[in-house]
C-alpha positions in Angstrom: 5.7 13.4 -58.7 4.8 13.2 -54.9 6.4 10.5 -52.9 4.3 8.6 -50.4 5.9 8.2 -47.0 7.1 4.8 -46.4 5.0 3.0 -43.8 6.5 0.1 -41.9 4.6 -2.1 -39.3 6.0 0.1 -36.4 4.7 3.2 -37.8 1.2 1.7 -38.4 1.2 0.4 -34.9 2.1 3.8 -33.6 -0.7 5.4 -35.6 -3.3 2.8 -34.2 -1.9 3.7 -30.6 -2.5 7.4 -31.2 -5.9 6.8 -32.7 -7.1 5.2 -29.6 -9.6 2.4 -29.2 -13.4 2.4 -29.0 -14.3 -0.2 -26.2 -17.8 -1.9 -26.3 -20.0 -2.0 -23.1 -20.6 -5.6 -21.8 -23.4 -6.7 -19.4 -22.2 -7.3 -15.9 -22.5 -11.1 -15.0 -21.7 -13.1 -12.0 -19.5 -16.2 -11.8 -22.7 -18.6 -12.9 -23.2 -16.5 -16.0 -26.5 -14.9 -14.7 -27.1 -11.3 -15.6 -28.1 -10.1 -12.1 -25.4 -10.2 -9.5 -26.1 -12.0 -6.3 -27.1 -9.6 -3.3 -26.5 -12.1 -0.6 -23.8 -14.5 0.5 -24.6 -18.1 1.1 -24.9 -19.1 4.7 -21.8 -20.7 6.3 -22.7 -24.3 7.6 -21.1 -27.4 9.1 -17.2 -27.6 9.1 -16.9 -24.1 7.5 -18.9 -22.6 10.3 -16.8 -24.1 12.8 -13.6 -23.1 11.0 -14.9 -19.7 10.7 -15.8 -19.3 14.4 -12.3 -20.7 15.4 -10.4 -18.3 13.1 -12.5 -15.3 14.5 -11.6 -16.3 17.9 -7.9 -16.7 17.3 -7.8 -13.3 15.4 -9.3 -11.8 18.6 -6.7 -13.5 20.9 -4.0 -12.3 18.8 -5.4 -8.8 18.6 -5.6 -8.7 22.5 -2.2 -10.0 22.9 -0.6 -7.4 20.6 -2.7 -4.8 22.7 -1.2 -5.9 25.7 2.3 -5.9 24.4 2.0 -2.4 23.4 1.0 -1.2 26.8 4.0 -3.0 28.3 6.5 -1.4 25.8 5.1 2.0 26.8 5.7 1.4 30.3 9.2 0.4 29.8 10.0 3.7 28.0 9.0 5.9 31.1 11.3 7.6 33.3 11.9 5.9 36.6 11.9 8.2 39.4 13.5 5.8 41.9 16.7 5.5 39.9 19.3 7.7 41.3 
């Protein structure tokens, strides 16, 4: 008489993991549930436009300030010929 192997839930789970999973393809949809994704962005208007401009100007100002600081640090590291 042949004994059948005892299978517990852990063994069954391991067998399922080894077997892999076949995924189904799904259609791509945007947030509104439409089938076609949007190919453009909505124009920025009003307060959002003003805020966007202010943030862009601030980002440029911060970038130019950090560029100036890098140049100053490089000058400090140079050898000074007058020091004796």
